[in-house]
DODRENDREN-989518 format. One record per residue: chain; residue number from 0; residue in one letter; z, x, y of N, C-alpha, C in turn. Coordinates in nm, 4 decimals, decimal comma, m for minus. Each point is the difference from the previous one (the first is absolute). Example, Ala and Ser with C-alpha at 12.3 -4.5 7.8 and 13.67 -1.06 7.14 Angstrom:
<atoms>
+------+-------+--------+----------+----------+----------+----------+----------+----------+----------+----------+----------+
: zami : milum : midren :     n.pz :     n.px :     n.py :    ca.pz :    ca.px :    ca.py :     c.pz :     c.px :     c.py :
+------+-------+--------+----------+----------+----------+----------+----------+----------+----------+----------+----------+
:    A :     0 :      a :   0,7800 :   1,3190 :  m0,5690 :   0,0000 :  m0,0890 :   0,1190 :   0,0000 :   0,0900 :   0,1200 :
:    A :     1 :      s :  m0,0720 :  m0,0350 :   0,1050 :   0,0060 :   0,0820 :   0,1190 :   0,0730 :  m0,0770 :   0,1090 :
+------+-------+--------+----------+----------+----------+----------+----------+----------+----------+----------+----------+
</atoms>
This chain:
<atoms>
+------+-------+--------+----------+----------+----------+----------+----------+----------+----------+----------+----------+
: zami : milum : midren :     n.pz :     n.px :     n.py :    ca.pz :    ca.px :    ca.py :     c.pz :     c.px :     c.py :
+------+-------+--------+----------+----------+----------+----------+----------+----------+----------+----------+----------+
:    A :     0 :      m :   3,6557 :  m4,6735 :   9,7780 :   0,0632 :  m0,0249 :   0,0946 :   0,0835 :   0,1231 :  m0,0030 :
:    A :     1 :      t :   0,0636 :   0,0374 :   0,1227 :   0,0619 :   0,1406 :  m0,0208 :   0,1866 :  m0,0265 :   0,0269 :
:    A :     2 :      g :   0,0474 :   0,0924 :  m0,0738 :   0,1716 :  m0,0148 :   0,0069 :   0,0461 :   0,1002 :   0,0445 :
:    A :     3 :      p :   0,1687 :   0,0544 :  m0,0318 :   0,0810 :   0,0277 :   0,0743 :  m0,1273 :   0,1767 :   0,0660 :
:    A :     4 :      r :   0,0580 :   0,0367 :   0,0481 :  m0,0513 :   0,1325 :   0,0600 :   0,0823 :   0,0788 :   0,0987 :
:    A :     5 :      s :   0,0152 :   0,1066 :  m0,0194 :   0,1029 :   0,0826 :   0,0638 :  m0,0464 :   0,0529 :   0,1205 :
:    A :     6 :      p :   0,0995 :  m0,0257 :   0,1050 :  m0,0465 :   0,0163 :   0,1349 :  m0,0969 :   0,1467 :   0,0328 :
:    A :     7 :      r :   0,0507 :   0,0673 :  m0,0596 :  m0,0971 :   0,1843 :   0,0161 :  m0,1135 :  m0,0137 :  m0,0137 :
:    A :     8 :      r :  m0,0807 :   0,0926 :   0,0713 :  m0,1614 :   0,0060 :   0,0007 :  m0,0118 :   0,0566 :  m0,0886 :
:    A :     9 :      g :  m0,0999 :  m0,0364 :  m0,0534 :  m0,0909 :   0,0487 :  m0,1404 :   0,0361 :  m0,1066 :  m0,1286 :
:    A :    10 :      a :   0,1405 :  m0,0662 :  m0,0086 :   0,0682 :  m0,0262 :  m0,0814 :  m0,1266 :  m0,1154 :  m0,0581 :
:    A :    11 :      p :   0,0169 :   0,0179 :  m0,1569 :  m0,1204 :  m0,1212 :  m0,0701 :   0,0789 :  m0,1613 :   0,0095 :
:    A :    12 :      y :  m0,1148 :  m0,0451 :  m0,0398 :   0,0177 :  m0,1134 :   0,0350 :   0,0335 :  m0,0517 :  m0,1646 :
:    A :    13 :      t :   0,0565 :  m0,1390 :   0,0005 :   0,0290 :  m0,0558 :  m0,1172 :  m0,0617 :  m0,1225 :  m0,0230 :
:    A :    14 :      y :  m0,0461 :  m0,0754 :  m0,0640 :  m0,0538 :  m0,1396 :  m0,0208 :   0,0576 :  m0,0870 :  m0,1164 :
:    A :    15 :      v :  m0,0138 :  m0,1322 :   0,0589 :   0,0823 :  m0,0734 :  m0,0945 :  m0,0928 :  m0,1316 :   0,0085 :
:    A :    16 :      t :   0,0328 :  m0,0768 :  m0,0990 :  m0,0864 :  m0,1110 :  m0,0758 :   0,0723 :  m0,1317 :  m0,0291 :
:    A :    17 :      t :  m0,0682 :  m0,1013 :   0,0220 :   0,0686 :  m0,1154 :  m0,0268 :  m0,0221 :  m0,0757 :  m0,1646 :
:    A :    18 :      e :   0,0752 :  m0,0830 :  m0,0266 :   0,0256 :  m0,0653 :  m0,1043 :  m0,1898 :  m0,0740 :  m0,0042 :
:    A :    19 :      q :  m0,0660 :  m0,0645 :   0,0849 :  m0,1028 :  m0,0108 :   0,0094 :  m0,1261 :   0,0831 :  m0,0247 :
:    A :    20 :      f :  m0,0044 :   0,1268 :   0,0660 :  m0,0616 :   0,1278 :  m0,0457 :  m0,0264 :  m0,0590 :  m0,1426 :
:    A :    21 :      l :   0,1420 :   0,0440 :  m0,0897 :  m0,0069 :   0,0103 :  m0,1389 :  m0,0336 :  m0,1179 :  m0,0579 :
:    A :    22 :      v :   0,0078 :  m0,1186 :   0,0304 :  m0,0910 :  m0,0905 :  m0,0713 :  m0,0899 :  m0,0110 :   0,0435 :
:    A :    23 :      a :  m0,0951 :   0,0324 :   0,1319 :  m0,1397 :   0,0122 :   0,0027 :  m0,0861 :   0,1228 :  m0,1007 :
:    A :    24 :      f :   0,0332 :   0,0624 :  m0,0399 :  m0,0256 :   0,1249 :  m0,0666 :   0,0406 :  m0,0535 :  m0,1322 :
:    A :    25 :      d :   0,0534 :  m0,0369 :  m0,0742 :   0,0264 :  m0,0287 :  m0,1084 :   0,1350 :   0,0851 :  m0,0652 :
:    A :    26 :      l :   0,0976 :   0,0575 :   0,1289 :   0,0771 :   0,1175 :  m0,0709 :   0,1418 :  m0,0165 :  m0,0487 :
:    A :    27 :      e :   0,0148 :   0,0566 :  m0,0654 :   0,1963 :  m0,0216 :  m0,0347 :   0,0267 :   0,0394 :   0,1126 :
:    A :    28 :      s :  m0,0382 :   0,1133 :   0,0404 :   0,0826 :   0,0954 :   0,0606 :  m0,0730 :   0,1244 :   0,0849 :
:    A :    29 :      l :   0,0215 :   0,0870 :   0,1135 :  m0,0856 :   0,0777 :   0,0738 :  m0,0242 :   0,0893 :  m0,1364 :
:    A :    30 :      q :   0,0787 :   0,0275 :  m0,0976 :   0,0011 :   0,1034 :  m0,1266 :  m0,1359 :  m0,0018 :  m0,0484 :
:    A :    31 :      d :  m0,0751 :  m0,1600 :  m0,0261 :  m0,1236 :   0,0082 :  m0,0488 :  m0,1573 :   0,0069 :   0,0792 :
:    A :    32 :      l :   0,0696 :   0,0415 :   0,1223 :  m0,1383 :   0,0908 :   0,0653 :  m0,0426 :   0,0943 :  m0,0774 :
:    A :    33 :      p :  m0,1418 :   0,0344 :   0,0650 :  m0,0393 :   0,1002 :  m0,0834 :   0,0486 :   0,1369 :   0,0765 :
:    A :    34 :      d :   0,0192 :   0,1344 :  m0,0686 :   0,0154 :   0,0849 :   0,0589 :  m0,1288 :   0,0822 :   0,0576 :
:    A :    35 :      r :   0,0652 :   0,1152 :   0,1021 :  m0,1582 :   0,0353 :   0,0656 :  m0,0967 :   0,0763 :  m0,1083 :
:    A :    36 :      e :   0,0635 :   0,0173 :  m0,1100 :  m0,1250 :   0,0687 :  m0,0684 :  m0,1125 :  m0,0888 :  m0,0542 :
:    A :    37 :      q :   0,0918 :  m0,0893 :  m0,0452 :  m0,0596 :  m0,1340 :  m0,0702 :  m0,1302 :  m0,0626 :   0,1342 :
:    A :    38 :      l :   0,0397 :  m0,0077 :   0,1022 :  m0,1111 :  m0,0006 :   0,1039 :  m0,0767 :   0,0712 :   0,0341 :
:    A :    39 :      q :   0,0136 :   0,0898 :  m0,0247 :  m0,0597 :   0,1287 :   0,0298 :  m0,1255 :  m0,0268 :  m0,1886 :
:    A :    40 :      d :   0,0682 :  m0,0280 :  m0,0728 :  m0,0894 :  m0,0243 :  m0,1355 :  m0,0832 :  m0,1115 :   0,0070 :
:    A :    41 :      a :   0,0668 :  m0,1178 :   0,1092 :  m0,1142 :  m0,1195 :  m0,0058 :  m0,0949 :   0,0290 :   0,0900 :
:    A :    42 :      g :   0,0254 :   0,1127 :   0,1055 :  m0,1552 :   0,0313 :   0,1034 :   0,0735 :  m0,0669 :   0,1649 :
:    A :    43 :      l :   0,1281 :  m0,0282 :  m0,0514 :   0,0491 :  m0,0611 :   0,1449 :   0,0747 :   0,0755 :   0,1063 :
:    A :    44 :      v :  m0,0086 :   0,1368 :  m0,0689 :   0,1112 :   0,0912 :   0,0909 :  m0,1238 :   0,1134 :   0,0082 :
:    A :    45 :      r :   0,0281 :   0,0918 :   0,1028 :  m0,0792 :   0,1166 :   0,0119 :   0,1039 :   0,1059 :   0,0176 :
:    A :    46 :      t :  m0,0501 :   0,1001 :  m0,0707 :   0,0838 :   0,0920 :   0,1177 :  m0,0708 :   0,1160 :   0,0557 :
:    A :    47 :      l :   0,1398 :   0,0521 :   0,0720 :  m0,0851 :   0,0813 :   0,1153 :  m0,0722 :   0,1569 :  m0,0248 :
:    A :    48 :      a :  m0,1100 :   0,0497 :  m0,0065 :   0,0016 :   0,1740 :  m0,0571 :   0,0565 :   0,0582 :   0,1427 :
+------+-------+--------+----------+----------+----------+----------+----------+----------+----------+----------+----------+
</atoms>
């Protein structure tokens, strides 16, 4: 789900979540999500060359 975004062109998106998301994935908070490096190490994210 997207959150607030500045009305100017090219502004980045922000994303929000719900308590239900945290419960479904057994997370205490969003801080428990893996970072990009961990996802790359697990082979779940590719780097663009």
